[in-house]
N, C-alpha and C positions, 0 to 999 in steps of 0.2 A: 504494500500500500504506500502511496506517496505520502510525504510529510504533510502536505495540505489536506489530503483526504483523512489522514489519521487525526489531525487537529480538528477538522470539521466534525468527524464522528465523535470525538471526545467531548467537544462543546455541545453537540446535539444531545448526546446521552446524559450529560450533566444537567442541561436545561430540562430534559424530561424528568429527571430525578428531583431537581429543586423546584421546578415550576410546572407540575403535571397538569394543572388546570388552565394554564395559559397557552393559547394558540398563538404562536409567534411566527414572524417572517424574518428573513435575513436582514431586512432594512430596519427592523425595530431596534430602538436604542435600549441599552442595558439598564438605564435609570428609570425612575418612576414615570417621568414624562413620556418615555418610550414604551411603557406598558409592562416591562419586565420587572420593574420595581426593586432593583438591587440598590443597596446603599454602599458606602465605602467598606464597611466591615463585611457585609455579605458578599461583596465583589471579591475581596481578598480570599474568603473561604471558597468561593466558586473557582478562583484561579488555582488555589491549592488542590482542589479536587480534580480539576482538569489535568494538572501536573501529575497527580497520582495515576490517573487513567493512562496518560501518555507513557509513564514509566513502565506500566504493566503491558504495554503494547509490544508487538513483535514486528520489527525490531524496536527495542526500547528507545524512547525519545527523552532527552534530558531537557526539561523546561524549568528554568529557575523563575518561578512566578514572582519572586521578590524584585526582579528587574522590571516588571510591568508596573506602570504608574496606574494605580487603581482609579484615581480621579479621571484620567484620560480614558480608561477602559469604560467607565460609567457613561461617558459622552459618546461612546462608539456604538455603531450598529453591530449586530451579531457578525455580519460579514467582515467589518473592519477589525473587530476583536480577534477573529481568526487570523487575520494578517498580522496583528500586533503580537499575538502569541508566536506565530511563525518566526517573527524577527527576533524573538528571545529564545528560540531553540538553539542549544549549543551544538552546532553541527560538527565541530572538531571531535567532541566525544562520541557522537553518533557514527562518524566515519571510521572509528577504530574497530568497530565490530565486523 
């Protein structure tokens, strides 16, 4: 699976777990105004959970969620968030496998 597909899957699975009653689209913002109603604390938890999902993937992806600015993530659409996560994947570690 490509890196972008793995991130997309991890984000979608985590959204389904965290927000099962919310029907979302890729253009929806992660914050309350966008309908997904994450705040700074819950966005950090969401990113941690996505990182854990990516670590369990095969091949494992190393995503240091601490590098992601949660305030910027809140203002992002789901689609942009996937790109932000991709930019924080440590590709050097992943290339060693």
